[in-house]
C-alpha positions as CSV (number, residue, x, y, z in Angstrom):
1,M,29.5,33.6,-27.6
2,I,28.1,32.3,-30.9
3,L,30.7,30.5,-33.0
4,F,30.2,31.7,-36.6
5,G,31.9,28.7,-38.1
6,L,28.9,26.5,-37.2
7,F,25.8,26.0,-39.4
8,M,23.1,28.7,-39.5
9,E,20.9,26.2,-37.8
10,V,23.0,26.5,-34.7
11,F,23.0,30.2,-34.9
12,A,19.2,30.2,-35.2
13,Q,18.9,28.0,-32.1
14,Q,21.2,30.1,-30.0
15,C,19.3,33.3,-31.0
16,L,16.2,31.6,-29.8
17,D,17.8,30.6,-26.5
18,L,18.9,34.1,-25.9
19,A,15.5,35.5,-26.8
20,R,14.0,33.1,-24.2
21,A,16.5,34.3,-21.5
22,I,15.7,37.9,-22.2
23,L,11.9,37.3,-22.1
24,Q,12.2,35.5,-18.8
25,H,13.7,38.7,-17.3
26,T,11.3,41.1,-19.1
27,L,7.8,39.5,-19.1
28,P,7.2,40.4,-15.5
29,A,7.1,44.1,-16.6
30,I,3.8,43.5,-18.3
31,N,1.0,44.5,-15.9
32,E,-2.5,43.0,-15.5
33,D,-4.0,45.8,-17.6
34,G,-1.4,45.3,-20.4
35,T,0.7,48.4,-19.7
36,I,4.4,48.1,-19.2
37,T,6.3,49.1,-16.1
38,P,9.6,50.7,-16.9
39,T,12.8,50.1,-14.9
40,E,12.9,52.3,-11.8
41,G,14.1,55.8,-12.7
42,E,13.2,55.4,-16.4
43,S,10.2,56.5,-18.3
44,S,7.7,54.8,-20.6
45,T,6.4,55.7,-24.1
46,A,2.9,55.6,-25.6
47,S,3.9,52.7,-27.9
48,D,5.4,50.3,-25.2
49,S,2.4,47.9,-25.1
50,G,2.3,47.6,-28.9
51,R,6.1,46.9,-29.1
52,A,5.7,44.2,-26.4
53,A,2.8,42.7,-28.4
54,L,5.0,42.4,-31.5
55,C,7.8,40.8,-29.5
56,L,5.4,38.2,-28.2
57,G,4.0,37.7,-31.7
58,E,7.4,37.3,-33.3
59,F,8.5,34.8,-30.6
60,Y,5.3,32.8,-31.1
61,S,5.6,32.9,-34.9
62,T,9.1,31.4,-34.6
63,T,8.5,28.8,-32.0
64,Q,4.7,28.1,-32.0
65,E,5.0,28.1,-28.2
66,T,2.1,29.6,-26.2
67,T,3.8,29.5,-22.8
68,L,7.2,30.4,-21.5
69,G,7.8,29.2,-18.0
70,Q,4.8,30.4,-15.9
71,F,3.8,33.0,-18.5
72,D,0.8,32.5,-20.9
73,L,2.1,34.3,-24.0
74,V,-1.3,34.5,-25.7
75,D,-2.9,36.0,-22.6
76,L,0.0,38.6,-22.3
77,A,-0.4,39.5,-26.0
78,A,-4.1,40.0,-25.6
79,R,-3.6,42.2,-22.6
80,T,-0.9,44.4,-24.3
81,I,-2.9,44.7,-27.5
82,T,-5.9,45.8,-25.5
83,A,-3.9,48.3,-23.6
84,Q,-2.4,49.7,-26.8
85,V,-5.6,50.0,-28.7
86,Y,-7.1,52.2,-26.0
87,T,-4.0,54.4,-25.7
88,E,-4.9,57.8,-27.2
89,A,-1.5,59.6,-27.0
90,D,0.6,59.4,-30.2
91,P,-1.1,56.2,-31.3
92,E,0.4,55.5,-34.7
93,E,3.6,53.9,-33.7
94,G,1.9,51.6,-31.1
95,L,-0.8,50.7,-33.6
96,G,1.8,49.7,-36.2
97,Y,3.5,47.4,-33.7
98,L,0.2,46.1,-32.4
99,S,-1.0,45.2,-36.0
100,A,2.1,43.1,-36.8
101,G,2.0,41.6,-33.4
102,L,-1.7,40.5,-33.7
103,L,-1.1,39.0,-37.2
104,S,1.9,37.0,-35.9
105,F,-0.5,34.9,-33.9
106,G,-2.5,33.7,-36.9
107,P,-3.5,34.6,-40.5
108,S,-7.2,35.0,-39.9
109,K,-9.7,35.8,-37.1
110,E,-10.8,32.1,-37.1
111,R,-7.2,30.9,-36.6
112,N,-5.8,33.6,-34.4
113,A,-5.3,32.6,-30.8
114,V,-5.1,36.1,-29.5
115,W,-8.2,37.3,-31.4
116,E,-10.1,34.6,-29.6
117,R,-9.1,36.1,-26.2
118,L,-10.1,39.6,-27.0
119,L,-13.4,41.1,-25.8
120,D,-15.9,42.2,-28.5
121,P,-15.5,46.0,-27.6
122,T,-11.7,45.6,-28.0
123,R,-12.2,43.8,-31.4
124,E,-14.4,46.7,-32.5
125,Q,-11.8,49.2,-31.3
126,I,-9.1,47.4,-33.3
127,D,-11.2,47.5,-36.4
128,K,-11.8,51.2,-36.0
129,K,-8.2,52.1,-35.1
130,L,-6.7,50.1,-38.0
131,L,-9.0,51.8,-40.5
132,T,-7.7,55.3,-39.4
133,R,-5.0,56.7,-41.7
134,A,-2.7,59.7,-41.5
135,D,-0.8,60.6,-44.6
136,Y,2.9,60.3,-43.7
137,T,5.8,61.1,-46.0
138,D,8.5,59.7,-43.7
139,F,9.3,56.4,-41.9
140,R,5.9,56.4,-40.1
141,Q,4.2,55.3,-43.4
142,A,5.5,51.8,-42.3
143,Y,2.9,51.8,-39.6
144,N,0.1,52.5,-42.1
145,I,1.3,49.6,-44.2
146,A,1.3,47.2,-41.2
147,K,-2.2,48.3,-40.3
148,A,-3.4,47.7,-43.8
149,I,-1.8,44.3,-44.0
150,T,-3.3,43.2,-40.8
151,R,-6.8,44.6,-41.5
152,F,-7.0,42.7,-44.8
153,S,-5.2,39.5,-43.8
154,I,-7.1,38.9,-40.6
155,G,-10.4,39.5,-42.3
156,L,-11.5,42.9,-41.0
157,S,-11.8,44.3,-44.6
158,K,-12.2,42.9,-48.1
159,K,-10.3,45.9,-49.5
160,D,-6.5,45.6,-49.5
161,E,-4.6,48.9,-49.4
162,T,-1.2,47.3,-49.0
163,S,-0.1,47.7,-52.6
164,R,-1.0,51.4,-52.8
165,L,0.6,52.3,-49.5
166,I,3.9,50.5,-50.4
167,D,4.0,52.2,-53.8
168,L,3.4,55.5,-51.9
169,I,6.3,55.2,-49.6
170,V,8.6,54.3,-52.5
171,Q,7.2,57.2,-54.5
172,R,7.7,59.6,-51.6
173,A,11.3,58.5,-51.2
174,S,12.0,59.4,-54.8
175,E,10.1,62.7,-54.6
176,K,11.9,63.9,-51.5
177,S,15.3,62.5,-52.3
178,S,16.9,62.6,-55.7
179,E,18.8,59.4,-54.7
180,G,15.7,57.6,-53.4
181,F,16.5,57.6,-49.6
182,V,13.8,58.2,-47.0
183,D,13.6,61.8,-45.7
184,N,12.4,61.6,-42.1
185,A,12.0,65.4,-41.6
186,A,8.7,66.3,-40.0
187,E,6.3,68.5,-42.0
188,G,7.4,72.1,-41.7
189,S,10.9,71.4,-40.5
190,F,14.1,71.7,-42.5
191,P,14.1,68.9,-45.1
192,G,16.7,66.2,-45.5
193,L,16.7,64.2,-42.3
194,Y,18.4,61.0,-43.5
195,D,19.0,58.7,-40.6
196,L,18.7,55.1,-39.7
197,R,14.9,55.2,-39.4
198,G,14.6,55.1,-43.2
199,L,16.5,51.8,-43.2
200,W,14.4,50.5,-40.2
201,A,11.1,51.3,-42.0
202,F,11.9,48.9,-44.8
203,V,13.0,46.2,-42.4
204,F,9.7,46.6,-40.5
205,I,7.6,46.6,-43.7
206,R,9.5,43.5,-45.0
207,Q,8.7,41.8,-41.7
208,A,5.0,42.7,-41.9
209,I,4.5,41.8,-45.6
210,Q,5.8,38.3,-45.0
211,M,2.6,37.7,-43.1
212,H,0.3,39.0,-45.8
213,A,-2.6,36.6,-46.7
214,N,-2.1,37.1,-50.5
215,I,1.1,35.3,-51.4
216,H,1.2,36.7,-54.9
217,L,1.0,40.3,-53.7
218,R,3.6,39.5,-51.0
219,D,6.1,38.4,-53.6
220,R,5.3,41.3,-56.0
221,K,5.7,43.9,-53.3
222,I,8.9,42.5,-51.9
223,S,10.4,43.4,-55.3
224,S,9.0,46.9,-54.9
225,L,10.7,47.3,-51.5
226,R,14.0,46.4,-53.0
227,T,14.1,49.7,-55.0
228,V,14.7,51.6,-51.7
229,S,16.1,48.9,-49.3
230,E,18.9,48.0,-51.7
231,K,20.2,51.6,-51.5
232,Y,20.8,51.2,-47.8
233,L,22.2,47.7,-48.3
234,K,24.8,49.0,-50.9
235,I,26.3,51.6,-48.6
236,L,26.6,49.3,-45.5
237,P,30.1,48.1,-46.5
238,D,31.3,51.7,-46.3
239,M,29.5,52.3,-43.0
240,V,30.4,49.2,-40.8
241,R,33.8,49.4,-39.0
242,P,36.1,46.4,-38.5
243,D,35.0,46.2,-34.9
244,G,31.4,45.8,-36.0
245,I,29.9,49.2,-35.1
246,G,27.5,50.0,-37.9
247,W,25.8,53.3,-39.0
248,G,27.5,56.0,-36.9
249,F,25.3,59.1,-37.1
250,G,21.7,60.3,-36.7
251,E,18.8,59.1,-34.6
252,G,18.8,55.6,-33.4
253,I,22.5,54.8,-33.3
254,G,23.8,52.2,-30.9
255,L,21.6,49.1,-30.2
256,R,19.1,50.0,-32.9
257,T,21.9,50.5,-35.4
258,Q,23.1,46.9,-34.9
259,I,19.6,45.4,-34.9
260,S,18.4,47.2,-38.1
261,C,21.6,46.5,-40.0
262,I,21.7,42.8,-39.1
263,S,18.0,42.4,-40.0
264,L,18.5,44.1,-43.4
265,V,21.5,41.9,-44.3
266,L,19.6,38.7,-43.3
267,Q,16.5,39.7,-45.2
268,A,18.7,40.5,-48.3
269,F,20.2,37.0,-48.1
270,K,16.7,35.5,-47.8
271,D,15.4,37.5,-50.8
272,N,18.5,36.8,-53.0
273,W,19.3,40.5,-53.3
274,I,23.1,39.9,-52.8
275,P,24.9,38.8,-56.0
276,P,27.1,35.7,-55.6
277,E,30.4,37.6,-55.9
278,K,29.5,39.8,-52.9
279,Q,28.0,37.2,-50.6
280,Q,31.2,36.6,-48.7
281,M,31.7,40.4,-48.1
282,Y,28.1,40.7,-46.7
283,A,28.6,37.5,-44.7
284,D,31.6,39.0,-43.0
285,L,29.6,42.2,-42.5
286,F,26.9,40.3,-40.8
287,R,29.3,38.5,-38.5
288,R,31.0,41.7,-37.5
289,L,27.7,43.4,-36.8
290,F,26.4,40.5,-34.7
291,A,29.6,40.1,-32.7
292,N,29.5,43.7,-31.8
293,F,25.8,43.6,-30.9
294,F,26.4,40.5,-28.6
295,S,29.5,42.0,-26.9
296,S,28.2,45.5,-26.6
297,Y,24.6,45.1,-25.4
298,I,24.1,41.6,-23.9
299,D,24.8,41.2,-20.2
300,Q,26.1,37.6,-20.5
301,E,26.1,37.1,-16.8
302,H,22.4,37.8,-16.3
303,G,21.0,37.2,-19.8
304,F,19.4,40.5,-20.6
305,V,20.1,43.7,-22.6
306,S,21.8,46.7,-21.1
307,V,21.6,50.1,-22.9
308,L,21.0,52.6,-20.2
309,D,23.3,53.2,-17.2
310,S,25.6,55.8,-15.8
311,E,27.9,55.6,-18.8
312,R,25.6,55.4,-21.9
313,D,22.1,56.2,-23.1
314,A,20.0,54.7,-25.9
315,G,18.4,58.1,-26.6
316,G,14.9,58.7,-28.0
317,G,13.3,57.9,-24.7
318,I,14.1,54.2,-25.1
319,G,14.4,52.4,-21.7
320,T,15.8,49.1,-20.5
321,V,12.6,47.2,-20.6
322,M,11.7,48.2,-24.2
323,A,15.2,47.6,-25.4
324,N,14.9,44.1,-24.1
325,F,11.5,43.5,-25.8
326,D,12.9,45.0,-29.0
327,T,16.0,42.7,-28.8
328,A,14.0,39.6,-28.1
329,R,11.8,40.4,-31.1
330,A,14.9,40.8,-33.3
331,L,16.5,37.6,-32.1
332,S,13.3,35.7,-32.8
333,Q,13.2,37.1,-36.3
334,W,16.8,36.3,-36.9
335,S,16.3,32.8,-35.7
336,K,13.4,32.3,-38.2
337,L,15.4,34.0,-41.1
338,S,18.5,32.0,-40.4
339,R,16.8,28.7,-41.0
340,T,16.0,29.7,-44.5
341,V,19.2,31.3,-45.7
342,N,22.7,30.1,-46.6
343,I,25.4,32.4,-45.6
344,P,28.9,31.5,-46.9
345,D,32.0,31.1,-44.9
346,A,34.0,34.1,-43.9
347,M,36.5,35.5,-46.3
348,P,40.2,34.6,-45.5
349,A,42.0,37.3,-43.6
350,P,43.7,39.8,-46.0
351,T,47.4,39.5,-46.2
352,T,47.9,43.2,-46.9
353,I,46.3,46.3,-45.4
354,K,43.9,48.1,-47.7
355,S,44.7,51.5,-49.0
356,P,42.8,54.5,-47.6
357,S,39.5,55.4,-49.2
358,G,37.2,58.3,-49.2
359,R,33.7,58.4,-50.6
360,W,30.9,61.0,-50.8
361,I,27.5,59.4,-50.8
362,F,24.6,61.7,-52.0
363,F,21.3,61.4,-50.2
364,D,19.8,64.3,-52.1
365,R,21.0,66.9,-54.7
366,S,18.7,69.6,-56.0
367,A,18.9,73.3,-56.9
368,K,18.1,74.2,-53.3
369,K,20.4,71.9,-51.3
370,E,22.7,68.9,-51.3
371,Q,23.0,66.4,-48.5
372,G,24.8,63.1,-47.9
373,V,27.6,61.5,-46.0
374,F,31.3,61.4,-46.6
375,T,33.1,58.2,-45.4
376,Y,36.9,58.0,-44.8
377,N,38.5,54.7,-44.0
378,N,42.2,54.3,-43.3
379,P,42.9,50.8,-42.1
380,A,46.6,51.4,-41.4
381,Q,45.7,54.2,-38.9
382,N,42.6,52.5,-37.5
383,I,40.5,55.4,-38.7
384,Y,36.9,54.9,-39.9
385,L,34.9,58.1,-40.1
386,H,31.4,59.2,-41.2
387,L,30.9,62.9,-41.9
388,P,27.2,63.5,-42.5
389,L,25.7,66.6,-44.0
390,T,22.0,66.3,-43.3
391,A,19.2,67.9,-41.3
392,S,18.8,66.9,-37.6
393,L,16.2,66.4,-35.0
394,P,15.8,69.5,-32.8
395,G,18.2,69.7,-29.9
396,Q,20.6,67.0,-31.0
397,S,24.2,66.8,-32.1
398,N,24.3,63.3,-33.6
399,S,23.8,64.5,-37.2
400,L,26.1,67.5,-37.2
401,P,28.9,67.4,-39.9
402,Y,31.9,66.5,-37.8
403,P,33.9,63.2,-38.2
404,H,31.8,60.7,-36.4
405,M,33.8,57.8,-34.9
406,A,32.5,56.2,-31.7
407,G,35.3,56.1,-29.1
408,V,37.3,58.8,-30.8
409,F,34.9,61.6,-31.7
410,D,31.6,61.4,-29.8
411,A,28.5,63.5,-29.0
412,P,25.9,63.3,-26.2
413,V,22.6,61.7,-26.8
414,D,19.6,64.1,-27.2
415,K,21.6,67.2,-26.5
416,Y,22.9,70.0,-28.8
417,I,26.5,71.2,-28.6
418,P,28.6,72.5,-31.5
419,V,30.8,69.3,-31.7
420,I,34.0,70.1,-33.6
421,L,32.4,73.0,-35.5
422,P,32.6,76.8,-35.2
423,E,29.4,78.3,-33.8
424,L,28.8,82.0,-34.2
425,T,26.2,83.8,-32.0
426,T,24.9,87.0,-33.4
427,S,21.8,89.2,-32.7
428,E,20.1,87.5,-35.7
429,G,20.7,83.9,-34.7
430,T,23.3,81.3,-33.7
431,L,25.0,80.2,-36.9
432,I,26.6,76.8,-37.6
433,P,27.9,75.4,-40.9
434,A,25.6,72.3,-40.8
435,Y,22.4,70.7,-42.1
436,Y,22.9,71.3,-45.9
437,G,25.4,72.2,-48.5
438,K,25.8,73.4,-52.1
439,C,28.5,72.5,-54.6
440,C,29.4,69.4,-52.5
441,S,32.4,67.6,-53.9
442,A,35.0,65.0,-52.8
443,G,38.1,63.6,-54.3
444,L,41.9,63.1,-54.1
445,T,44.2,65.9,-52.9
446,P,47.5,66.6,-54.7
447,T,49.4,65.1,-51.8
448,G,47.5,61.8,-52.0
449,G,44.9,62.4,-49.3
450,F,41.2,63.0,-49.7
451,F,39.1,66.1,-49.5
452,F,35.4,66.9,-48.9
453,K,34.1,70.4,-49.3
454,Y,30.8,72.3,-49.5
455,E,29.4,75.8,-49.5
456,Q,26.4,77.4,-47.7
457,P,25.2,80.3,-49.8
458,E,22.9,81.3,-47.0
459,A,23.6,81.0,-43.3
460,I,21.5,78.6,-41.3
461,S,20.9,78.8,-37.5
462,A,21.4,76.0,-35.0
463,E,17.5,75.8,-35.0
464,Q,17.7,74.9,-38.7
465,K,16.2,78.2,-40.0
466,L,17.7,79.8,-43.1
467,I,18.7,83.4,-42.6
468,N,18.8,85.0,-46.0
469,G,21.2,87.9,-46.7
470,L,23.2,87.4,-43.5
471,G,26.3,85.6,-44.8
472,S,27.8,82.5,-46.3
473,W,30.1,79.6,-45.4
474,K,32.8,77.7,-47.2
475,V,33.9,74.4,-45.7
476,N,36.8,72.2,-46.6
477,W,37.8,68.9,-44.9
478,T,41.0,67.1,-45.8
479,F,42.1,63.6,-44.7
480,K,45.7,62.4,-45.1
481,D,46.9,59.3,-43.3
482,A,45.9,60.0,-39.6
483,K,45.6,63.7,-40.0
484,I,42.2,65.4,-40.3
485,T,41.9,69.1,-41.1
486,G,38.8,71.3,-41.1
487,E,38.8,74.8,-42.6
488,F,35.8,77.1,-42.2
489,V,35.4,80.5,-43.8
490,F,32.4,82.8,-42.9
491,T,31.8,85.9,-45.0
492,P,29.1,88.4,-43.7
493,R,27.0,90.2,-46.2
494,K,26.3,93.0,-43.8
495,A,27.8,94.4,-40.6
496,L,27.4,92.0,-37.7
497,D,28.2,92.0,-34.1
498,L,29.5,88.7,-33.0
499,A,28.4,88.1,-29.4
500,K,30.0,84.8,-28.9
501,F,32.2,82.2,-30.7
502,R,32.4,78.6,-29.6
503,F,34.1,75.4,-30.6
504,V,33.6,72.3,-28.5
505,L,35.7,69.1,-28.4
506,P,34.1,66.3,-26.2
507,I,36.5,63.8,-24.6
508,S,34.8,60.5,-24.0
509,A,35.6,56.8,-23.2
510,P,34.1,53.5,-24.3
511,H,31.9,51.7,-21.8
512,S,34.0,50.2,-18.9
513,H,32.3,46.8,-19.0
514,F,30.7,46.3,-22.5
515,T,33.7,46.4,-24.7
516,P,33.8,44.2,-27.8
517,P,37.1,42.5,-28.7
518,G,39.1,44.7,-31.1
519,L,37.1,47.8,-30.2
520,L,38.6,51.0,-31.8
521,R,39.2,53.6,-29.2
522,L,41.3,56.7,-28.4
523,G,44.8,55.9,-27.4
524,E,46.8,57.6,-24.6
525,E,48.1,60.4,-27.0
526,G,44.5,61.5,-27.5
527,Q,43.0,63.5,-30.4
528,R,46.0,65.8,-30.7
529,C,44.0,68.9,-31.7
530,Q,45.8,72.0,-33.1
531,I,44.2,75.3,-33.9
532,L,45.8,76.4,-37.2
533,K,44.0,79.7,-37.7
534,D,41.4,81.6,-35.7
535,D,40.2,85.0,-36.8
536,F,37.6,84.9,-34.0
537,Q,40.4,84.9,-31.4
538,G,38.9,82.3,-29.1
539,V,40.6,81.2,-25.9
540,W,40.8,77.7,-24.5
541,K,38.8,77.4,-21.3
542,D,39.7,75.1,-18.5
543,P,38.5,71.6,-19.3
544,E,34.9,71.3,-18.2
545,D,34.3,68.1,-16.1
546,V,30.9,66.6,-17.1
547,S,31.6,63.1,-15.7
548,G,28.8,63.5,-13.2
549,D,26.2,65.0,-15.6
550,S,23.9,62.3,-17.0
551,S,23.0,64.4,-20.0
552,Y,26.5,63.8,-21.3
553,R,26.3,60.2,-22.3
554,S,26.7,58.8,-25.8
555,P,25.2,55.5,-27.1
556,Y,28.7,54.0,-26.6
557,G,30.2,55.4,-23.4
558,K,30.5,58.4,-21.1
559,I,31.7,61.9,-22.1
560,H,33.9,63.0,-19.3
561,Y,35.3,66.4,-20.4
562,L,34.5,69.2,-22.8
563,Q,37.4,71.2,-24.2
564,V,35.9,74.6,-25.2
565,L,37.5,77.2,-27.3
566,E,35.5,80.4,-26.8
567,R,35.3,84.1,-27.4
568,D,32.7,85.4,-24.9
569,H,32.9,89.1,-25.7
570,A,31.6,91.1,-28.7
571,M,33.5,91.5,-32.0
572,P,32.3,93.6,-34.9
573,M,32.3,91.8,-38.3
574,K,32.7,93.7,-41.5
575,P,30.6,92.9,-44.6
576,G,32.5,91.2,-47.4
577,K,35.5,90.3,-45.2
578,P,36.2,86.5,-44.8
579,Y,36.7,85.2,-41.3
580,S,38.6,81.9,-41.1
581,F,38.8,79.2,-38.6
582,S,40.8,76.0,-39.1
583,F,42.1,73.1,-37.0
584,S,43.6,69.7,-37.3
585,F,43.5,66.4,-35.5
586,E,45.8,63.5,-35.6
587,P,44.1,61.0,-33.3
588,S,45.9,58.1,-31.8
589,V,43.5,55.1,-32.3
590,V,44.1,51.7,-30.9
591,A,42.2,48.4,-31.2
592,G,41.3,46.5,-28.1
C-alpha cells in the first residue's frame, strides 16, 4: 500500500511500478493483428485497440521505455493503431484514443517512433480518418479535439482546429446547461444526462492538449478548459465519502469514478486551480480517492485490476482486459503529474464530528425542466447520500432519483428496476417520478433536518417520454439524523386504470474480497424500511432471491435479494384525486 506521508516522488514511482505489473499481465492480450483478446467469457468493444494504444503511449511518454520484458512497446502500439484505424464499427471513440496514443510517441512524424513503423497505406488511412469530423454536443467532442491536436501536431495538416473545437465544447456546455455542465444525452433523447462522462471528457482533453505542438495555444486553451472543469472540481468535496468512494450515480461509477476524480484533482494541482486555503482539503480528497481505488480494484496478490466477477460488474461493456489497460494508462499519467505537483500534508484529524449538511446542486434550470443532485451528509450516522434528478441511459437504474449510497442503497448495472421509487403501469405507459423536475428546492425543515422537493407537471414514462395531460407528481424527501423519508403524490388529470404498482428495494452486500478499510456498509439491523402510507394498496411479496442472477450486480458488490411491494391487479384512478405513497428508512450503517 502506498504511504501517503512520503514525498510525491515516491508516489510517482510506485504508480509506475504498479503500471508495469499490470502491463506485464495484460500485454499478452494484444494479438498479432493488433486486436485485443478479451478475458474468457467477456466481450470486446470497437475501441479496444485504440485504448490499448493510448495506454502504451502514456507509459512510453512517462518512462521513455520502448520495451517491457519481452514486449516491444513500439511494435505493439503500431499494431494496435493499425487495427483501430481499419475498424469501421463505431470508430469515433477508438480514433480519439488512437490519436492521443500516437502523439504520445513523439511530437512530429520525423520524431515519432510508432509513425516510422507504420506502413504507407496505414499512414494514409490515419490521415483520412483523423480529418473526418462528426458534430457532437456531448462528451464525444473530446475525441474530435484529440484528433485535431494529433493531426496538426504530428504534421498531417497546417490548419489547427483545436482552438475552435475546445471553444465549441465549452459553448455547448453553456447552451445545454444553465450551470455549464456537460449534457451527455444523445440527439433525440430526453435531455439532461449529467453523469461522470462530462468530467471524464475534460480530463481526456487536458491530457491530449498537453501534447499540442503550439505551447502558446496549449496554455491559452487550458484556461478555457477551466471554465467547465472547475465546476466538477468544486462539487467533489460534497461527492466523495470518507471511505473514498467518489461520484455515486450515473454511467461509469466504480473504477472509472475513482480514476477520473483522481486525475481531475491532480490536474487541478498542476494547473494551480486550487486556492491555497483549500489545498489541504483537496489533498485529503485525493488521498481518500486513491486509497479506495487501490483497495477496491487492485488484486495485490497477482498485480492486476479486477472489476468483473461473480459479485460485481463494471457496466458499459467494460471487461477485465480493458479495465487493466485503462488503469495502467491512468497510473502512468498520475506518475508523470505527481513529479510536477506539490500536494500538502493531510489535514489533522477533526476533534469533533461535523454537523449534518444538505445541498441541492443545479445542473440545469430552465422554463422546461430543472435537474441536479441533492447531497446529504451526516457524519454522526455514517450517512452520505447522492439523490440525482437527471436523465438516464436507456434500461438503467443508476441515475434514478433515490438515495444513492453504495453498500446501503444499490442498483444493478445496466438494468432498469424502480429502485426505491413508486412505479405506476397504465395503458398509456409506465410512469415513474424521475428524470426531471420543476420548482426544485432544498433547505432546513422546522425540526432541524433537511428537505428536497420537486414537482413534475407532466408525467414521464420509464422510457423517458413525456405524456402530456395524463397526470402530475409531487415529491418530497426529508432527512433527519439517520431517518430518510420519501413522499410521492400522483394526481391523474383523467380517469386511468392502474394495471400494476411496484416499489423495489434491493438488498446487496459489498464485495467479499475487495473491501477498503473503513468501508461504509449496511449493518445487521438493515435498512429498516417502513411504509407510512399506500393509497395503491401494495402487498409485500416474498423476498426474491437473485444471488445467482449475474444481471443483478452493482459496481461495488452483489445484489442478493429484491424486496418488492406490488399491486398486480387493476385499480381505477379518478381524475383530480391525489394518490399518495410514502415510506421511511433508518439504515444502520457501519464502517469497516
